[in-house]
Steps between C-alpha positions, in 0.01 A plus 500: 500500500788296641746685276366839609510391865861393464590827323338723761637297790851504358481871425380589849758271659776670303365841592475397865858373497619816326312722745627312805857493366503869411363606836738268688789670324355842582471404869856360496635827361300709748615280789865528400481881490281517811753309715673838549202639691436450873133401457574241230269221625206737561534651151529158336199367693286789379621475139457124459162513675368760255662332201374157610145630507543663162614179326308256726809320622690418817842667494766397751877544545726225634866482592743246353401250768137507386374701802227750408558842663218707348172400332192668351234258627246602765616246762849649491366855541290395802739269686830486314434133423355336191520182293806638323716513814364195684799318362797599285463490124678194364857543380398353165271799439739757652793370292298520178378852583841650579642359175271718291130409515288227654155423356247237586131427482450296814490501881856623563601176674165476683501856638163547328199271500403617151695557180676840474699678235833579673794707380829551686786729403828593678520769770825697509663720762632850420830367363348234274532192720210251492345489849169324434201504267173683430194279439154573363221240505157531346228234532437306180137466607443867422602438140282190479204695635574778257515255209169345608332839492641574158373178348160532664476839335627344178218248507247780549636731240633503152859502382509876432420608860759251622766653278399849613521388861845353444633829364328693777666277758836557337448879506391497865791279600739730317353805674514339844854372458636821344589659838670178601702496180595864560615401848707222352666746259560748783646224720745407224600867471549519876721193486721694255520801736228716341255601777319768299211291366162517674177309443194710405218449751178473299268330751421463870487118496768248595702579187499869593612412854778285360616782270498742795705259713743450213543877454555546874770235494661673202502829690661327800770355277567842345538647848728215604719555195525871578595423860769260381651762271500756782673273749858615437402867521304437819795331669734782398265746675573337835874464439586836347464734799746322734744466211466875434572577866807274503627645172449858618700458819780305327527766226507769768790328675691445172464855363568663836152649549482318835780606734743228619397533864144401398600200288444250780154641571383473139671165442301365794185620322618332178565178693155521653342559158684203347374275776151638461525450124574134560198478728292688242583246229399223737179687580417528131550127461286445808211713374331200343527318832347799677203496266452125527531499879808275495742753654511543877578838655820545700337707774728695737459805721674808357483879492317595180612863540866395459408324175352823367801708611748267325299507177478881496877526557563260209298731273691816598634570151157471335347724767765771455482476119131604505536734801228308687402608850481198734246555778397316816811292571588713802160423656517121454593300809583134548215270384543125553318262269496121471531423129737375231768770501629438147151508347396814691831658389399422141154655554641827639776508238247464219275773644793741548630421151153562356474834684843613378402426141185708504588787737534828316825702500523690830207302640472307825465149638358458851501195727315386810519175699300423813301231681124549523264402783410170328859374510582569133817667374407780258746615232420807287694656214379805305669672207415813307460481125251430225303244701295213362162544322210381715378257233833314511530460878303168512753338263826638644594175678431267207787303354679691218251787515632841401315825561577766243678310222700797376604595852590138580723486196696804621531364854598153376223339703389151412205465735630213713622676814162585654367153423788350699435750781135396528587129483744534791255708708223245432705207630572705815120520548513874444345751263630772272312797358577792271361853493578768246410855412591559133747784469578499874605173665487119518494313832547131572412352839545142618417343833620167636456333838767610747 
């Protein structure tokens, strides 16, 4: 009896250690990859909570100073405080964990009143530096209670049912831990850059929820990777048009297309475009600050109509090349607005550039600027052409979104310009809308406080 007790206890202890260690490593891998996402702590809290319930363990992450910053226990979920962050984890434990693996059957330097199985493994950042540790603790009392039940059943039964029960337990444990092992394999693949693996969802319980959360994180990482690869193309979208304008005027001066008496006029435009290009680069670098709320607007009073006129003049060659009829400029009067002039210039430039790309040969672009009765400056631009399908209008301002993929390829659009436009209008406490009639026209309208 004593021998059997020792065998079962040792076996279950090894299995518990293996299970805790494997899941700690899975959480460490997921955390390292998840650091790239904005909602990292919320995702990790949900994942370790579900996983903790599944394996009946407390899972918590600590930095290199021993300070716990996310935990799966109920007290943490309710108040953000629990026994794990009442005081820092001792450096003895942290040091052992970050070196490879920490294991004990004890109270974790008196953090627990009872004996717990505890595993700790290193936590890495996205470049492989050790920044803390992942811990999983499971009460030893649960194993003792489990053993007691087994031996009570052993006393009431014969050896054959006990053997059958042992194999049944092994099969059930294997079935329950299979999704977790699949997650561990998928996490290792993700660490190598393969984001294609997904976990089959075979149940609606905690394991199914964990698999769903894991798959959602994988999808987010795939999207993030795609965005990273598109970054260079997206930046070139914003830089190409002013460079094209500058190049066109310089070539015209060099080859004699532009008459000498007009050189000064067009060189002034080139100078203006170079300065605006410099501001545009700075605006691109400031986009992250705009989104995070860190950048403050440089608000001045200026004539928004003059901004439009200067942009249309700078696009003269593109307008003449497609024989586009420009309408409404003669009816626009002076409209003063208090806003960031450089950012509003970028908004109008992007909208005009977008219209020029998609206006049909011999088509038209019309403009209108006025102040309404509520004290808002209204800017409208409409161009003839193919238009935008109604089903795609709700997504037109999303980052990197392209409408018709084949058409976008021809027009060299990358889907960033309208996202920047909406971001700038939003921080001016304004709104922007789009209307389109397929085969006839597309119209953008924004309004900002005067």
